[in-house]
N, C-alpha and C positions, 0 to 999 in steps of 0.2 A: 228712226232717226229723229225725227222732231224731239221727242221725249229724250233720246240724248243729250240733245243742246240743254234743254231745258235743266237737265241733270248736273251739268257742266256749270251753269250759270251761278249757282249759289256755293261751289267749292272755288271759283276763283274771286267772288266778292270780298271773302277777308284777305285774300293776297293785294288787292286793288286798295284797301282801306288800309293794309300796312305800309303800301309802298307810299300813299298820301302823308302818313304818319311821319315816315323815314324823309319824305322829299321836306317836312317842315324844317329841320335842321339844316339842309341842304338850302333851303331859300334864304334862311336867317344869314348864312355864312356870305350866299351871293349878294343878297341886298347891302350889306355890310360893304362887299369889297366893291359893289358898282357906285356907293357911296364915295368908296375911296378916290373911284376913277375919276367921278365928276369932280371932286375935291381936287386931285393932281390936274386935272384936264384945266379948271379955272385958276388955278395957281400959275401954269404955264403961259395961258392967253393973256393974265393981266400981272402977274410979277407979284401978287398981293398973298402973301404967305397964309394968312388966317382964313383962305377960301378953303383950303384944305380941310380945317375942321367944320366948316359949312356943309362939306361933303361927307364928311363920317358922321354928323350929325342926321343928315338927310338918310343916310343908310342904316344907322340906329333906329331913325323912328320907321324906316320901311320894317325893318325885321320885327319890331313892336308889333307892328299892322297885322304883319303876316301868322305872328302867334296870337293876336286878338281873333282874328279871322277865324283859325283854327280851333279854337276855344270856343266862338259862337257857334261853329258849327258840330261841335261835340256835345256841345249843352244843348243844344235841341236834339239830337240823337237820342240824347239820355232824358229828355222828356218824353218823348214819343214811349221810350219802354219805360217809363216811369206809369205813362197811362196804359199801357198793353195789359190786357188781363192776365194773361199768362205769369206775368213776372211780378204783379203787385200781392201776390201771394195772401190771394184771399183778401186783402185788404180793399174799402172803397175807396177810391180816389176822386175827391171833390174839387172841383175848381173854385170854392169858396172858404177863404181861411176862417172863415168865422165858425168858432166852437163855445159858443155860450153855455 
């Protein structure tokens, strides 16, 4: 029974990673909508119309931050794979960039 559970884990991992990638687009839209909501709320509270654009800017900044975080996470995964001997096609991977 325990072996069966361990066999299922690798099959579910790609599905979870795919859902994380899909959620990036959704999180961008949600971040911008929340920023617009904040801007509309500030505009309604104060009556100053340009506060809407502050909210939009906050939402866009949050969306860009989400993309940057996702990129950083994927880059770290790529670095791990590049150092893995199974995937480097027999090339020696050195941390030193000096090739004199």
